[in-house]
Structures are given as C-alpha cells and as structure tokens.
GUBAKE-734950 format. One record per atom (N, C-alpha, C, CB): residue number from 1; residue in one letter; atom name; z, y negated, x. Coordinates in pm, whole numbers. Glycine has a CB too. Example, Ala and Ser with C-alpha at 12.3 -4.5 7.8 and 13.67 -1.06 7.14 Angstrom:
2
@num: 1 residuo: a atomo: N w: 780 v: 569 u: 1319
@num: 1 residuo: a atomo: CA w: 780 v: 450 u: 1230
@num: 1 residuo: a atomo: C w: 780 v: 330 u: 1320
@num: 1 residuo: a atomo: CB w: 905 v: 447 u: 1131
@num: 2 residuo: s atomo: N w: 708 v: 225 u: 1285
@num: 2 residuo: s atomo: CA w: 714 v: 106 u: 1367
@num: 2 residuo: s atomo: C w: 787 v: -3 u: 1290
@num: 2 residuo: s atomo: CB w: 572 v: 60 u: 1408
This chain:
16
@num: 1 residuo: m atomo: N w: 0 v: 121 u: 85
@num: 1 residuo: m atomo: CA w: 0 v: 0 u: 0
@num: 1 residuo: m atomo: C w: 0 v: -125 u: 88
@num: 1 residuo: m atomo: CB w: 124 v: -1 u: -96
@num: 2 residuo: a atomo: N w: -114 v: -183 u: 108
@num: 2 residuo: a atomo: CA w: -123 v: -304 u: 192
@num: 2 residuo: a atomo: C w: -124 v: -428 u: 102
@num: 2 residuo: a atomo: CB w: -251 v: -301 u: 282
@num: 3 residuo: s atomo: N w: -15 v: -446 u: 32
@num: 3 residuo: s atomo: CA w: -7 v: -561 u: -62
@num: 3 residuo: s atomo: C w: 22 v: -690 u: 14
@num: 3 residuo: s atomo: CB w: 103 v: -536 u: -169
@num: 4 residuo: k atomo: N w: 106 v: -676 u: 116
@num: 4 residuo: k atomo: CA w: 144 v: -796 u: 194
@num: 4 residuo: k atomo: C w: 21 v: -864 u: 252
@num: 4 residuo: k atomo: CB w: 242 v: -758 u: 307
@num: 5 residuo: k atomo: N w: -68 v: -784 u: 308
@num: 5 residuo: k atomo: CA w: -187 v: -843 u: 371
@num: 5 residuo: k atomo: C w: -274 v: -910 u: 265
@num: 5 residuo: k atomo: CB w: -269 v: -734 u: 447
@num: 6 residuo: w atomo: N w: -281 v: -851 u: 148
@num: 6 residuo: w atomo: CA w: -363 v: -909 u: 41
@num: 6 residuo: w atomo: C w: -295 v: -1029 u: -23
@num: 6 residuo: w atomo: CB w: -393 v: -803 u: -66
@num: 7 residuo: r atomo: N w: -164 v: -1034 u: -7
@num: 7 residuo: r atomo: CA w: -87 v: -1145 u: -67
@num: 7 residuo: r atomo: C w: -144 v: -1278 u: -19
@num: 7 residuo: r atomo: CB w: 66 v: -1135 u: -30
@num: 8 residuo: s atomo: N w: -173 v: -1286 u: 110
@num: 8 residuo: s atomo: CA w: -225 v: -1412 u: 168
@num: 8 residuo: s atomo: C w: -357 v: -1449 u: 101
@num: 8 residuo: s atomo: CB w: -245 v: -1399 u: 322
@num: 9 residuo: i atomo: N w: -444 v: -1350 u: 86
@num: 9 residuo: i atomo: CA w: -576 v: -1375 u: 26
@num: 9 residuo: i atomo: C w: -560 v: -1405 u: -123
@num: 9 residuo: i atomo: CB w: -671 v: -1253 u: 48
@num: 10 residuo: d atomo: N w: -465 v: -1337 u: -185
@num: 10 residuo: d atomo: CA w: -441 v: -1358 u: -329
@num: 10 residuo: d atomo: C w: -405 v: -1504 u: -356
@num: 10 residuo: d atomo: CB w: -327 v: -1265 u: -380
@num: 11 residuo: l atomo: N w: -321 v: -1557 u: -271
@num: 11 residuo: l atomo: CA w: -277 v: -1696 u: -291
@num: 11 residuo: l atomo: C w: -393 v: -1793 u: -270
@num: 11 residuo: l atomo: CB w: -161 v: -1731 u: -194
@num: 12 residuo: l atomo: N w: -481 v: -1758 u: -177
@num: 12 residuo: l atomo: CA w: -595 v: -1846 u: -148
@num: 12 residuo: l atomo: C w: -700 v: -1834 u: -257
@num: 12 residuo: l atomo: CB w: -657 v: -1812 u: -9
@num: 13 residuo: q atomo: N w: -715 v: -1711 u: -311
@num: 13 residuo: q atomo: CA w: -816 v: -1688 u: -415
@num: 13 residuo: q atomo: C w: -762 v: -1727 u: -553
@num: 13 residuo: q atomo: CB w: -861 v: -1540 u: -416
@num: 14 residuo: m atomo: N w: -630 v: -1725 u: -563
@num: 14 residuo: m atomo: CA w: -567 v: -1759 u: -691
@num: 14 residuo: m atomo: C w: -603 v: -1901 u: -732
@num: 14 residuo: m atomo: CB w: -413 v: -1743 u: -682
@num: 15 residuo: p atomo: N w: -650 v: -1920 u: -853
@num: 15 residuo: p atomo: CA w: -688 v: -2052 u: -903
@num: 15 residuo: p atomo: C w: -563 v: -2137 u: -928
@num: 15 residuo: p atomo: CB w: -771 v: -2040 u: -1031
@num: 16 residuo: g atomo: N w: -535 v: -2229 u: -838
@num: 16 residuo: g atomo: CA w: -413 v: -2310 u: -854
@num: 16 residuo: g atomo: C w: -452 v: -2442 u: -917
@num: 16 residuo: g atomo: CB w: -341 v: -2333 u: -718
C-alpha cells in the first residue's frame, strides 16, 4: 500500500 507516496500527488491533483 503506497498511499503515502500518492498522498503528495493527491494533494497536488486535488481541486482546491
């Protein structure tokens, strides 16, 4: 489960 690594990308891709 590589969620931590994706967390960074999630925040950048997340529509804020």
